[in-house]
KEKOL-794545 format. One line per 2 residues: number of its first residue (from 1); their letters; for each residue y, z, x of N, C-alpha, C. Coordinates in Angstrom, 3 decimals. Layout:
NUM	A	Y:Z:X:Y:Z:X:Y:Z:X ~ ...
REM end
This chain:
1	MG	156.777:164.852:82.080:156.874:165.830:82.862:157.546:167.099:82.312 ~ 158.748:166.773:81.814:160.270:166.792:81.380:160.296:167.313:79.665
3	SG	159.455:166.456:79.006:158.553:167.063:77.450:157.734:168.136:77.805 ~ 158.466:168.645:76.051:157.756:170.375:75.705:156.304:170.215:75.553
5	AP	155.768:168.421:75.787:153.864:168.653:74.963:153.627:169.597:76.202 ~ 153.343:169.217:77.695:152.645:169.472:78.398:153.044:171.230:78.120
7	RK	153.452:171.438:78.098:153.824:173.339:77.439:153.075:174.054:76.356 ~ 152.813:172.865:75.123:152.161:173.051:74.259:150.806:172.722:74.417
9	IN	150.637:171.864:75.200:149.003:171.971:75.815:148.536:173.513:76.107 ~ 149.779:174.001:77.398:149.080:174.454:77.800:148.870:176.518:77.402
11	FN	150.220:176.639:75.855:150.248:177.626:74.884:148.948:177.170:74.565 ~ 148.337:175.914:73.851:146.720:175.882:72.893:145.621:176.222:73.646
13	QW	145.281:175.577:75.198:144.322:176.174:75.783:144.399:177.094:76.106 ~ 145.704:177.863:76.255:145.619:179.771:76.646:145.429:180.195:75.245
15	GF	145.731:179.548:74.182:145.628:180.438:72.733:144.317:180.363:72.797 ~ 142.857:179.366:73.009:142.028:178.881:72.546:141.468:179.655:73.112
17	YS	141.575:179.812:74.956:140.282:180.634:75.308:140.686:182.066:74.767 ~ 142.086:182.793:74.476:142.010:184.287:74.612:141.607:184.479:72.742
19	FA	141.345:183.096:72.256:140.756:183.060:70.939:139.291:183.618:70.772 ~ 138.629:182.587:71.983:137.113:182.537:72.068:136.470:183.566:72.574
21	CF	137.091:183.455:73.819:136.798:185.292:74.356:137.003:186.369:73.236 ~ 138.208:186.865:72.606:138.166:187.549:71.252:137.585:187.766:70.417
23	LT	136.514:186.262:70.127:135.967:186.349:69.226:134.136:187.041:69.765 ~ 133.751:186.307:70.900:132.268:186.858:71.553:132.470:188.664:71.755
25	HL	133.902:188.977:71.684:133.837:190.664:72.271:133.871:191.168:70.664 ~ 134.039:190.587:69.431:134.492:190.647:68.699:133.237:190.314:67.345
27	RK	131.542:189.826:68.431:130.933:189.626:67.810:129.912:190.291:66.927 ~ 129.723:191.758:67.289:129.446:192.763:67.052:130.050:193.349:65.290
29	SP	130.925:193.335:65.921:132.103:194.070:64.674:131.832:193.609:63.634 ~ 131.363:194.271:62.359:131.328:194.874:61.329:132.682:193.851:60.178
31	QF	133.451:194.576:60.865:135.414:193.919:60.409:134.896:192.176:61.210 ~ 134.200:192.015:61.917:134.478:190.110:61.966:134.933:189.580:61.652
33	HL	134.213:189.336:60.441:135.282:188.115:58.957:136.462:188.034:58.889 ~ 136.387:189.544:58.835:137.801:190.301:58.088:138.861:189.537:59.412
35	TL	138.637:190.394:60.530:139.395:189.252:61.442:139.919:188.565:62.162 ~ 138.369:187.175:61.795:138.634:186.308:62.001:139.434:185.695:61.245
37	LN	139.593:185.917:59.663:140.397:185.965:58.907:142.534:185.924:59.584 ~ 142.411:187.005:59.336:143.588:187.033:59.762:143.936:186.399:60.851
39	IL	142.726:186.420:62.006:143.187:185.815:63.550:144.406:183.928:62.738 ~ 143.472:183.290:62.094:143.682:182.463:60.990:144.619:182.034:60.860
41	IT	144.709:183.669:59.567:146.437:183.672:58.651:147.266:183.327:60.190 ~ 146.968:184.019:60.742:148.353:184.791:62.304:148.423:183.369:63.095
43	MH	147.120:183.100:63.342:147.417:181.235:64.223:148.512:180.703:63.057 ~ 147.903:179.518:61.875:148.043:179.141:60.749:149.992:179.312:60.489
45	AF	150.415:180.861:60.889:151.701:181.394:60.872:152.800:180.844:61.817 ~ 151.872:180.606:63.323:152.886:180.747:64.360:152.621:179.186:65.084
47	T	151.897:178.269:64.225:151.567:176.723:64.227:153.224:176.130:63.556
REM end
């Protein structure tokens, strides 16, 4: 419980949920691929 792992796991779960919802929302967007690439780069930078 005292380890930082649970917090990291919770952050990853929230990030994945938000990411999935965002992709679903932008699926019909013409900039879908560009947005996806931008998000992946951002997520990689914060990782």
